C-alpha positions in Angstrom: 38.1 -1.9 16.5 35.2 -0.3 15.1 32.1 -1.2 17.7 29.6 -3.6 16.5 26.0 -3.4 16.8 22.9 -5.2 15.6 20.1 -3.7 13.2 17.0 -4.8 15.0 18.0 -4.0 18.5 21.1 -1.5 18.7 22.8 -3.1 21.1 25.6 -3.0 21.4 26.9 -7.1 20.3 28.6 -9.7 19.0 26.6 -11.5 15.5 26.6 -12.1 12.1 27.3 -9.1 10.4 25.5 -7.5 7.6 26.3 -7.3 3.6 27.7 -4.0 3.0 24.4 -3.1 -0.2 24.1 0.3 -1.8 21.3 1.1 0.2 23.6 0.9 3.6 26.0 2.5 1.3 23.6 5.5 0.3 22.2 5.8 3.8 26.2 6.5 5.7 27.0 8.8 2.2 24.3 10.6 4.1 24.6 10.7 7.6 28.9 11.3 6.6 27.6 14.4 3.7 24.7 16.2 5.2 24.3 15.3 8.9 27.8 14.8 9.3 26.7 12.3 12.3 27.5 9.2 10.6 28.7 6.9 13.7 30.7 4.5 11.2 29.1 1.0 13.6 29.7 -1.7 11.9 26.6 -4.1 11.7 25.5 -7.3 12.7 22.9 -9.8 13.7 22.6 -10.8 17.1 21.9 -14.7 17.9 18.6 -12.8 20.2 17.2 -11.2 17.6 18.3 -13.6 14.9 14.3 -15.1 14.0 13.2 -11.1 14.1 15.2 -10.3 11.4 14.5 -14.0 9.8 11.0 -12.5 9.9 11.6 -8.7 8.4 13.5 -9.9 6.1 11.1 -12.7 4.4 8.5 -9.2 4.8 10.9 -7.0 3.2 11.4 -9.3 0.2 7.9 -10.9 -0.2 7.0 -6.9 -0.8 9.9 -5.7 -2.6 8.4 -8.3 -5.2 4.5 -7.4 -4.9 5.4 -3.5 -5.1 8.5 -4.2 -8.3 5.9 -6.6 -10.2 2.7 -4.4 -9.7 4.7 -1.2 -11.2 6.0 -3.1 -14.1 2.3 -4.4 -14.9 0.6 -1.0 -14.6 3.7 0.9 -16.5 2.5 -2.5 -19.2 -1.0 -1.4 -19.4 -0.3 2.5 -19.2 2.3 2.7 -22.5 -0.6 -0.2 -23.9 -3.4 2.4 -23.3 -1.5 5.6 -24.1 1.2 4.0 -26.4 4.0 4.2 -27.2 5.3 7.3 -26.7 8.3 8.8 -24.7 6.2 11.4 -22.5 4.8 7.4 -21.5 7.5 5.4 -21.8 9.8 8.1 -18.7 6.0 7.8 -17.5 5.9 4.1 -17.1 10.1 3.9 -15.9 9.5 6.8 -13.4 6.4 4.7 -11.9 8.6 1.1 -11.8 10.6 3.0 -10.3 9.0 4.9 -7.9 7.6 1.4 -6.8 10.4 -0.4 -6.2 11.5 3.0 -3.4 8.1 1.8 -1.4 9.5 -0.8 -1.1 12.5 0.2 0.5 10.3 1.5 3.2 11.0 -2.6 4.7 14.0 -2.8 3.8 15.7 -5.6 5.7 19.5 -6.0 4.5 21.1 -8.9 3.7 23.7 -11.3 5.4 27.4 -11.9 4.0 27.7 -15.1 4.6 24.7 -17.3 3.8 24.2 -18.7 6.9 20.6 -18.8 6.9 20.2 -22.6 5.1 22.3 -24.5 8.8 20.8 -21.5 11.8 17.3 -23.6 10.5 19.0 -27.0 11.0 20.2 -26.5 14.1 18.3 -23.7 15.1 18.6 -19.6 16.0 20.5 -20.3 19.8 23.6 -22.4 18.6 27.1 -21.0 18.6 28.0 -23.4 15.0 25.2 -21.6 13.3 26.3 -17.7 14.3 30.2 -18.2 13.7 
């Protein structure tokens, strides 16, 4: 059986499972192929850290929307000022990508189950909300 680790505190605990998205797969690939140091843990959010996780996820979601929106606005202005040329469009697309990558600095993955609403109603320490 694979060990479960909380993504917030890093301690071996049971909790809500984390979704294996592209960012986590990329990190696992890098650790497996480049650093040769993949542990292969199942990632979870433990009951004690759920409030911290929720705050961190909210901050990440806001930053992702803000940075990407700002990147799109600047890219559109860049294209308007520079004209619709291939180099201007490519530079604008690269800028949007860089802004999105900047939002990943505060990356927080989603949970597999959409239990956020249930947990808020019942409280973070409720056993039913953590199943």
